[in-house]
Wavefront OBJ file of the C-alpha trace (Angstrom):
o trace
v -26.448 8.178 21.795
v -24.002 10.011 18.777
v -22.546 7.872 16.461
v -18.707 7.813 16.310
v -17.131 7.384 13.401
v -13.328 7.056 12.884
v -11.607 10.477 11.875
v -11.168 10.914 7.767
v -7.828 10.290 6.813
v -6.574 11.573 3.723
v -5.032 9.285 0.551
v -1.728 10.448 0.839
v -1.163 9.951 4.333
v -2.260 6.642 4.545
v -0.268 5.791 1.357
v 2.933 7.412 3.063
v 1.718 5.009 6.376
v 1.443 1.649 4.622
v 4.672 2.559 2.384
v 6.554 3.361 5.611
v 5.414 0.040 7.235
v 6.300 -1.985 4.114
v 10.073 -0.462 3.581
v 10.616 -1.288 7.071
v 9.756 -4.441 6.961
v 11.175 -5.059 3.724
v 14.632 -2.815 5.478
v 14.725 -4.979 8.756
v 14.120 -8.874 6.305
v 17.403 -7.722 4.038
v 19.594 -7.106 6.965
v 18.641 -9.756 8.981
v 19.332 -12.227 6.226
v 22.808 -10.712 5.813
v 22.538 -8.387 2.812
v 24.540 -5.057 3.294
v 23.653 -2.097 5.199
v 23.738 0.674 2.284
v 22.085 -1.769 0.122
v 19.417 -2.816 1.992
v 18.988 0.888 2.769
v 18.442 1.783 -1.146
v 16.299 -1.522 -1.303
v 13.964 -0.229 1.172
v 13.779 3.351 0.003
v 12.911 1.554 -3.252
v 10.038 -0.195 -1.996
v 9.194 2.389 -0.342
v 8.589 5.098 -3.225
v 7.202 2.207 -5.506
v 4.846 1.464 -2.261
v 3.708 4.308 -1.940
v 3.054 5.971 -5.110
v 0.735 2.663 -5.697
v -1.056 2.567 -2.860
v -1.727 6.502 -3.508
v -2.738 5.598 -7.068
v -4.619 2.500 -6.737
v -5.654 2.126 -3.194
v -8.455 3.725 -3.026
v -10.585 2.369 -5.588
v -14.012 0.748 -4.912
v -14.266 -2.781 -6.567
v -17.420 -3.247 -9.233
v -18.905 -5.766 -9.477
v -18.879 -7.568 -13.184
v -21.089 -7.030 -15.203
v -22.899 -9.559 -17.577
v -23.613 -8.947 -20.974
v -26.276 -8.751 -22.879
v -25.917 -11.834 -25.160
v -25.479 -13.954 -21.685
v -28.515 -16.208 -20.903
v -27.731 -17.061 -16.868
l 1 2 3 4 5 6 7 8 9 10 11 12 13 14 15 16 17 18 19 20 21 22 23 24 25 26 27 28 29 30 31 32 33 34 35 36 37 38 39 40 41 42 43 44 45 46 47 48 49 50 51 52 53 54 55 56 57 58 59 60 61 62 63 64 65 66 67 68 69 70 71 72 73 74
């Protein structure tokens, strides 16, 4: 029986999807609390750009376990 794996998704695509999702969430939240449509769109677009860059740059790092120094006696 073949081992099925999910398809490999490029970092740029996953960054874009995260940014669209959070940008839309921010836009809907701002509209829901009564912020003007123009300001909501501007803030959501800025959020989209920041989220896209953040996920694109830092989203693929694997977390490393902290290493102990030689002087540690644990």
